[in-house]
ROMARPA-754905 format. One record per residue (C-alpha): z negated, y negated, x negated; residue in three letters. Coordinates in steps of 0.2 Angstrom, whole numbers, padded with zeros to 4 digits, always signed. Layout:
N
ZYXAla ...
end
This chain:
470
+0502-0536-0505Met +0490-0521-0503Thr +0495-0514-0520Gly +0491-0531-0528Ala +0473-0532-0521Arg +0460-0526-0534Val +0447-0516-0525Thr +0437-0510-0540Thr +0427-0525-0542Val +0415-0524-0528Met +0402-0537-0534Leu +0411-0551-0526Phe +0409-0547-0508Leu +0394-0558-0513Ile +0398-0572-0500Ala +0394-0560-0486Gly +0378-0554-0495Leu +0372-0571-0498Ile +0371-0574-0479Met +0360-0559-0477Thr +0349-0564-0492Ala +0334-0570-0482Ser +0332-0553-0474Arg +0327-0546-0491Phe +0308-0546-0495Lys +0301-0542-0513Ser +0288-0530-0516Ser +0281-0539-0531Ser +0275-0556-0534Gln +0284-0555-0551Glu +0300-0555-0543Asp +0304-0573-0544Leu +0320-0573-0534Ile +0322-0562-0519Ala +0337-0551-0516Pro +0344-0543-0532Asp +0362-0545-0524Leu +0371-0544-0541Ile +0363-0528-0546Asp +0364-0520-0529Leu +0382-0521-0529Val +0384-0517-0548Asn +0378-0500-0544Leu +0393-0497-0533Glu +0407-0505-0544Gln +0418-0499-0557Thr +0420-0509-0573Asn +0436-0519-0572Phe +0441-0515-0590Ser +0443-0497-0594Ala +0437-0498-0611Asn +0421-0487-0615Pro +0410-0502-0618Glu +0412-0507-0600Gly +0417-0525-0603Tyr +0417-0535-0587Asn +0423-0553-0588Tyr +0415-0556-0571Cys +0397-0553-0577Gln +0389-0552-0594Ala +0376-0538-0597Pro +0359-0547-0593Arg +0345-0545-0605Thr +0330-0537-0596Thr +0313-0531-0600Leu +0320-0514-0600Glu +0334-0518-0612Thr +0325-0530-0623Tyr +0321-0522-0640Pro +0304-0522-0648Ala +0302-0531-0664Pro +0307-0520-0679Lys +0291-0523-0688Val +0275-0518-0678Lys +0263-0533-0674Gly +0276-0546-0677Ala +0274-0562-0666Thr +0288-0572-0658Leu +0287-0590-0664Leu +0303-0598-0657His +0319-0594-0647Ser +0335-0603-0645Gln +0346-0598-0630Leu +0364-0602-0629Phe +0373-0598-0612Ile +0390-0599-0605Arg +0390-0606-0587His +0390-0594-0573Gly +0405-0589-0561Asp +0416-0603-0556Arg +0431-0608-0547Ala +0448-0608-0557Pro +0450-0624-0568Ile +0467-0628-0559Ser +0475-0626-0542Ala +0493-0618-0544Leu +0505-0618-0530Pro +0501-0600-0525Leu +0482-0604-0524Asp +0484-0617-0509Leu +0480-0604-0496Asp +0464-0598-0504Leu +0447-0603-0499Thr +0433-0607-0512Trp +0416-0611-0505Glu +0403-0620-0516Cys +0393-0629-0503Ser +0378-0617-0502Asn +0365-0630-0507Ser +0350-0618-0507Ser +0360-0608-0521Ala +0358-0622-0534Tyr +0343-0634-0533Ser +0329-0633-0546Phe +0318-0642-0532Thr +0327-0633-0518Gly +0324-0633-0499Pro +0310-0624-0492Glu +0316-0606-0487Leu +0306-0590-0485Asp +0292-0589-0498Leu +0300-0577-0509Ile +0316-0587-0510Glu +0308-0604-0513Lys +0314-0613-0528Ser +0301-0620-0540Pro +0292-0636-0535Phe +0298-0634-0518His +0285-0647-0511Tyr +0297-0661-0518Ala +0300-0674-0504Asn +0318-0677-0509Val +0331-0665-0514Val +0349-0671-0519Ala +0364-0660-0519His +0381-0665-0522Gln +0394-0657-0510Val +0413-0657-0512Val +0421-0660-0495Thr +0440-0658-0494Ile +0446-0666-0477Pro +0459-0657-0467Ala +0468-0673-0465Gly +0469-0677-0483Ser +0487-0683-0488Pro +0485-0674-0504Phe +0475-0659-0501Ala +0488-0648-0492Ser +0500-0649-0507Lys +0488-0650-0521Leu +0471-0641-0517Met +0465-0625-0510Trp +0454-0624-0495Lys +0435-0624-0494Gly +0422-0634-0504Ser +0424-0630-0522Cys +0432-0643-0535Ala +0442-0635-0549Pro +0430-0627-0562Gly +0414-0629-0550Gln +0400-0617-0552Leu +0400-0605-0537Thr +0384-0598-0528Pro +0388-0582-0537Val +0387-0592-0554Gly +0371-0600-0549Ala +0363-0583-0544Leu +0369-0576-0561Gln +0358-0588-0570His +0344-0588-0558Arg +0343-0569-0562Lys +0345-0572-0581Leu +0330-0584-0580Gly +0320-0572-0570Ala +0323-0558-0582Ala +0318-0570-0597Leu +0302-0574-0588Arg +0297-0556-0587Gln +0300-0555-0606Ile +0294-0572-0613Tyr +0280-0575-0600Val +0274-0559-0593Asn +0276-0547-0607Asn +0275-0558-0623Leu +0265-0573-0617Asn +0277-0583-0627Phe +0280-0596-0614Leu +0267-0604-0603Pro +0265-0597-0586Glu +0269-0613-0577Thr +0282-0625-0582Tyr +0277-0637-0597Asp +0292-0649-0601Pro +0285-0651-0618Ala +0288-0632-0622Thr +0307-0631-0617Val +0320-0643-0623His +0336-0642-0612Ile +0353-0647-0619Arg +0370-0646-0609Ser +0387-0652-0610Thr +0390-0666-0598Asp +0399-0655-0586Val +0394-0651-0568Trp +0394-0632-0569Arg +0384-0631-0586Thr +0371-0643-0579Lys +0370-0633-0563Gln +0369-0617-0574Ser +0354-0624-0584Ala +0346-0629-0568Glu +0347-0612-0560Asn +0342-0603-0576Leu +0326-0614-0576Met +0323-0610-0558Ala +0323-0592-0562Gly +0312-0594-0578Leu +0300-0605-0568Tyr +0302-0599-0550Gly +0290-0600-0536Val +0274-0608-0543Gln +0262-0599-0532Gly +0254-0608-0518Lys +0248-0623-0528Ile +0253-0639-0519Met +0260-0651-0532Ser +0262-0669-0525Pro +0273-0674-0540Ser +0283-0659-0547Pro +0288-0660-0565Pro +0305-0667-0569Ile +0318-0656-0576Leu +0326-0666-0590Lys +0343-0660-0596Ile +0349-0669-0611His +0367-0672-0613Thr +0378-0682-0625Leu +0394-0691-0620Pro +0409-0680-0622Thr +0416-0691-0635Glu +0402-0686-0647Val +0396-0669-0641Asp +0396-0654-0652Tyr +0392-0639-0641Leu +0411-0636-0642Thr +0424-0639-0656Leu +0426-0657-0653Asn +0443-0661-0660Ala +0442-0679-0652Gly +0428-0683-0664Ala +0434-0673-0678Cys +0454-0674-0679Pro +0454-0663-0694Arg +0449-0648-0682Ile +0466-0650-0673Ser +0476-0651-0689Gln +0468-0635-0695Leu +0470-0626-0679Arg +0488-0631-0677Ser +0491-0624-0695His +0483-0608-0690Ile +0494-0606-0674Glu +0510-0609-0685Lys +0506-0598-0699Thr +0496-0584-0692Ser +0505-0567-0693Glu +0494-0560-0680Val +0498-0574-0667Leu +0516-0573-0671Gln +0516-0555-0668Arg +0507-0558-0652Leu +0520-0570-0646Lys +0534-0559-0651Asp +0527-0544-0642Asp +0525-0553-0626Asn +0540-0564-0624Val +0546-0555-0608Gly +0528-0553-0601Phe +0524-0572-0603Ser +0540-0576-0595Lys +0536-0564-0580Gln +0519-0572-0578Leu +0526-0590-0578Thr +0539-0585-0565Gln +0526-0577-0554Ile +0513-0591-0556Leu +0524-0605-0556Gly +0517-0613-0572Ala +0517-0609-0590Glu +0500-0606-0597Lys +0491-0601-0613Ser +0484-0583-0613Trp +0467-0590-0608Ser +0475-0601-0595Gly +0483-0585-0587Phe +0466-0577-0588Met +0458-0591-0579Asp +0471-0591-0565Thr +0470-0572-0562Val +0452-0567-0566Leu +0443-0578-0554Pro +0452-0569-0540Arg +0447-0552-0546Ile +0429-0558-0548Cys +0429-0563-0530His +0440-0548-0523Asn +0453-0560-0518Lys +0472-0555-0517Pro +0481-0557-0533Leu +0496-0568-0534Gln +0513-0562-0527Cys +0529-0572-0526Arg +0542-0566-0513Glu +0557-0571-0524Glu +0563-0578-0540Gly +0559-0564-0553Asn +0572-0556-0563Glu +0578-0539-0557Glu +0566-0525-0563Gly +0551-0535-0565Thr +0536-0536-0553Ser +0534-0551-0542Asn +0515-0548-0541Cys +0500-0549-0552Ile +0492-0532-0554Thr +0476-0525-0561Glu +0487-0518-0576Thr +0494-0535-0579Ile +0477-0543-0578Ala +0470-0530-0591Lys +0485-0534-0603Arg +0481-0553-0601Ile +0463-0549-0606Leu +0469-0539-0621Asp +0480-0553-0627Asn +0466-0565-0625Val +0455-0554-0636Ala +0468-0554-0650Ile +0470-0572-0649Gln +0451-0577-0649Ser +0447-0565-0663Thr +0460-0573-0674Glu +0457-0591-0669Met +0438-0590-0670Tyr +0434-0577-0684Arg +0449-0569-0694Asp +0462-0582-0697Ala +0465-0589-0714Glu +0457-0607-0713Gly +0445-0603-0699Ile +0430-0605-0710Phe +0434-0624-0711Asp +0437-0625-0693Val +0420-0618-0689Leu +0411-0628-0703Arg +0418-0644-0695Leu +0416-0639-0677Gly +0400-0630-0678Met +0391-0639-0692Gly +0381-0650-0681Pro +0375-0636-0670Leu +0371-0626-0686Ser +0360-0640-0691Ser +0352-0640-0675Asp +0348-0622-0676Ile +0341-0624-0693Lys +0330-0639-0689Glu +0323-0631-0673Asn +0318-0616-0684Ile +0310-0627-0697Leu +0300-0637-0683Ala +0294-0620-0676Ala +0287-0615-0693Lys +0277-0631-0693Thr +0269-0627-0676Gln +0281-0638-0666Gly +0277-0638-0648Lys +0295-0633-0642Val +0295-0615-0640Arg +0312-0613-0632Leu +0328-0623-0636Asn +0340-0620-0622Phe +0359-0625-0624Tyr +0370-0623-0608Ser +0388-0623-0613Gly +0405-0614-0611His +0415-0599-0617Asp +0421-0612-0630Thr +0402-0614-0635Thr +0399-0595-0637Ile +0415-0590-0645Leu +0413-0601-0661Pro +0395-0596-0662Leu +0401-0578-0662Leu +0413-0583-0676Gly +0400-0592-0686Leu +0389-0576-0685Phe +0404-0565-0689Asp +0402-0555-0673Ala +0411-0538-0672Glu +0415-0541-0654Asp +0425-0556-0651Met +0432-0553-0634Arg +0431-0568-0622Trp +0413-0571-0617Pro +0410-0565-0598Pro +0402-0577-0586Tyr +0384-0580-0589Ala +0385-0573-0607Ser +0370-0578-0618His +0365-0578-0636Ile +0346-0577-0641Leu +0342-0583-0659Val +0324-0578-0661Glu +0311-0582-0675Leu +0298-0569-0678Trp +0283-0569-0690Lys +0275-0553-0697Thr +0257-0550-0700Leu +0259-0553-0718Asn +0267-0570-0716Gly +0285-0566-0718Glu +0298-0574-0706Tyr +0313-0565-0699Phe +0328-0570-0687Val +0334-0558-0673Arg +0350-0562-0663Ile +0354-0554-0647Leu +0370-0556-0638Tyr +0372-0550-0620Asn +0358-0537-0620Gln +0361-0530-0637Ala +0358-0535-0656Val +0373-0544-0662Leu +0383-0533-0673Ala +0393-0541-0687Thr +0410-0537-0695Lys +0405-0540-0713Ser +0386-0535-0712Ser +0381-0551-0720Trp +0364-0548-0713Cys +0356-0535-0701Asp +0354-0547-0686Leu +0341-0535-0679Glu +0329-0541-0692Trp +0337-0554-0704Cys +0326-0562-0718Pro +0324-0581-0714Leu +0330-0586-0731Gly +0346-0576-0729Thr +0349-0583-0712Phe +0346-0601-0717Met +0358-0599-0732Ala +0371-0593-0720His +0369-0608-0709Leu +0369-0620-0724Asp +0387-0614-0728Arg +0393-0623-0712Phe +0383-0639-0714Ile +0393-0653-0722Ser +0385-0667-0732Lys +0398-0679-0726Asp +0405-0673-0710Leu +0414-0688-0704Met +0424-0691-0721Ser +0430-0673-0720Glu +0435-0675-0701Cys +0446-0690-0706Gln +0455-0680-0720Arg +0474-0679-0717Gln 
end
């Protein structure tokens, strides 16, 4: 089993570090969350993937004051920003037979709440003078008639945000505060609900991610005693009509088009042919047949938390490994990257998929910009979603890098105005200007008219009629 353990990703000794968090003290009032646990351990870790860009599925590069680029035109003013995130680190989506001996803990209530419990001063959540704090806790009784055969140990439901995931977004929010509040004076110093509009899928982990990012963005509110803390409103839509992911339930034509791509794509066929034996090996070890992203979700959370990788004592064909290894995990990620690039950017017919699936969100982006130009009060439109929110957006923008978005990935779509009254859009993805495959626009400084024309390509005049086509 020793050979199957991945020791290169040290970040995820975080559980022990969280317990020592209260011993850390900040030297600056601008440090809105106390222990920089993720960064402390990042200094010691080796990137999981060996590629030169240092891709790390477990943690997206975080935009910081040091990495945030100055506007291309001197004197330009930031008018509006739209933030799209993938939720933070989470438990696996499903519990497989080999997962039942694992323990996943998500019960640390102080890691989540926007109106969190009173801790040491530097660790207090915003508006910590609230009288009532609610926190949902998953409890799996030891005597449950189902749990011993169907669920791992601990307090995490499948797919639930972990304390690590909560901290990832608190830190991103704190970094954005340094940029947008302290440096640019773009957002107000204290939370004004009228200036930030929050939208999330109606999923526990995305709502918690939004809550934690806001806790970082508007952390400790000084020593002002507030008898009635502001309410953090997270707007959601019913899953049946949501459009922060490709909603094939609302638009059946999406499923038809994606199915056609899966059947006709030479890239996907070659991927399948090249991995017949490998896919069979994974299925035998894990005890379940999965898609490439499904295999990824089963293996990578273990790596992110430094848990032992799966091993099966018997059942594999002679000459094949009975254990998942780091090499196997990297191959899974490589296959996922091939598949996601084809299914979200390159396949013939993908434009129509993105137009039907991302059209409503494209319309939102456009309307938010138009409102900002007319002095709308909302400065930040914040969308909390999934990898399947970030990937189609990357495809819509024709991103060069289409690898699976790591935990806490984020896209910033910023509207800037120059001194002579010209408007430009800038898009940042995980700390850097978004590079495009086709160079349809320089997204470091894209003229607003060019950007709006690009969005218009994805906005349908009669979406529902197109969605019902056969």
